[in-house]
C-alpha positions in Angstrom: 190.9 72.3 221.5 194.5 72.1 223.0 195.4 69.9 225.7 195.9 73.0 227.5 192.4 74.3 227.2 191.3 70.7 228.2 193.3 71.4 231.2 191.5 74.4 232.1 188.3 72.7 232.4 189.4 69.8 234.3 191.3 71.9 236.6 188.0 74.0 237.1 189.0 77.2 235.5 186.5 76.9 232.4 183.0 75.3 232.5 181.5 73.0 229.8 179.5 74.6 227.1 177.0 72.2 227.1 176.1 69.0 229.6 173.5 66.2 228.4 172.1 65.2 231.7 170.0 61.9 232.5 170.4 60.1 229.5 171.4 56.3 228.9 175.2 56.4 227.4 175.4 53.6 224.5 178.8 52.4 224.2 178.8 51.0 220.9 182.3 49.5 221.2 181.5 47.3 224.4 177.9 47.2 223.8 177.3 48.7 227.4 174.6 50.9 228.2 174.7 52.7 231.6 173.2 56.2 233.0 175.8 58.8 232.7 175.7 62.7 232.0 178.1 64.2 229.3 179.8 67.4 229.6 180.9 69.0 225.9 183.3 72.2 225.3 183.9 73.3 222.0 182.4 70.4 220.4 184.4 67.9 222.1 183.2 65.2 224.5 185.3 66.1 227.9 184.1 63.4 230.3 181.1 61.3 230.8 179.3 60.3 234.3 178.8 62.6 237.6 179.7 66.2 235.5 177.8 68.2 238.0 181.3 70.4 238.5 181.5 71.3 235.2 178.0 73.1 235.0 178.5 77.0 235.2 175.9 79.7 234.8 176.7 79.9 231.0 176.3 76.1 230.2 173.6 74.9 228.1 172.0 71.8 230.2 170.1 69.5 228.2 167.5 66.9 229.7 168.1 63.3 227.8 165.9 61.4 230.7 164.4 58.5 229.1 166.4 58.5 225.8 169.8 57.0 224.5 173.2 59.1 224.3 175.4 57.6 221.6 178.5 59.7 221.1 181.2 58.8 217.9 178.9 57.2 215.5 182.1 57.3 213.3 183.0 54.1 211.1 186.4 54.1 211.6 187.0 50.8 209.3 188.8 50.6 205.9 188.8 48.0 203.5 192.4 47.7 203.0 192.0 46.3 198.9 190.3 49.5 198.0 192.1 52.0 200.0 195.6 52.2 198.3 197.4 51.5 201.9 200.1 48.9 201.8 200.3 46.2 204.1 
């Protein structure tokens, strides 16, 4: 998704494709957990928190009440000694 397309969402010209509502958002980096909704466009998280303004007639809304939402389970660490990277 291009930045110009993301701007359309923020400007209200485009609605989210999917919203996950009512879940407990897990931030695996900070170990925080808090209630938040998640707005998604083109398989990308656009924003979290109160996302009601991003819901349109074609937005798929998933109820995550009582469930955990943990976006980004991506293991970004590397082992420099075996990655062929010079430091």
